[in-house]
N, C-alpha and C positions, 0 to 999 in steps of 0.2 A: 705417877711415876712405877713400874713393872720391874721385877728383879733384874732382868736382863738389860733395861735402860740404866739401872743405876750401877750395874757391874760396869757398863760401856763408858759409862761418865766417869766412874771411878779410875778405869784405865786408863783414860785420857788425861786424866789429872795427873797421875802416877807419872805417865811420860811426861808432861808437861815439868812435873816437878824436878824429873832426872835431868832433862834439856835446859831446864834453869839452874842448875847447881853446876852442869857440866861449861855452861856459858861464862859462869861466875869465875869458876876455876881457869878457864881457857884467858879469861879477859884479866884475870890478876896475875898471872902467869906472863902475858904479854906486856901488862905492865910494869911487872918486876924486872924484866927482860929490857924494856925498851928504856924504862927510866923516866918516861915523860910525866908532866903532870896535867897536860891540857886535859882529860878525861876522868880525872879523880871522882868528881861529884857523880858520874854515872855509874863509875864503879862502886861507890858506896850504895849509891840507890838499889843498884843490882841486887846486893850483898844483904842491903835490908828489906827487899821484897821477897827475900826468900821465904822468910818463916809465913809469909801471907799464903805462898803458893803450898808449905806445907799445911797448913791449917786448913785450905780449901782441900787438899788430897783427903786429910783425916775425917773431915764432915762428909765429904763424898762416900768414903769408905764406909762410916758408919750408918749413912742411908744405905749403901749395899746392903749390909749386914740386916738391918732392921726390914729391909724389904723382903728379903730372903726367908728371914724368920715369919714374916707376916704371911707370905706364899705357903711356908712349910706348915703353919699351923693352920690354914684355911683348908688345906689340901688333907690334914688328920682328923678336922674337927668332925666329921660324919662317921662314926663308927661302924654305919651299914655299908661303907666302901672298903672296910678292912678285910683282909683274907683271913681265915682261920689258922692258928699258928699248927697246926697238928696235921 
């Protein structure tokens, strides 16, 4: 995996996390206003799955940082490529 791929993957999972949270909040608001009890289990499942989405995003972000660090270290490993400071 390259740093670009890791960044893209982390971005997509971040968007998914935001959408998941927004959906959970909208469904909760609709459930509260409507007062029905027909979709209670689905609502609980939606909120219960939210930490899984958060963990997936956190792992993707950690992989992104690791790949970025690995590419940066590989690009500065050869001292013949360095420019002089003066």
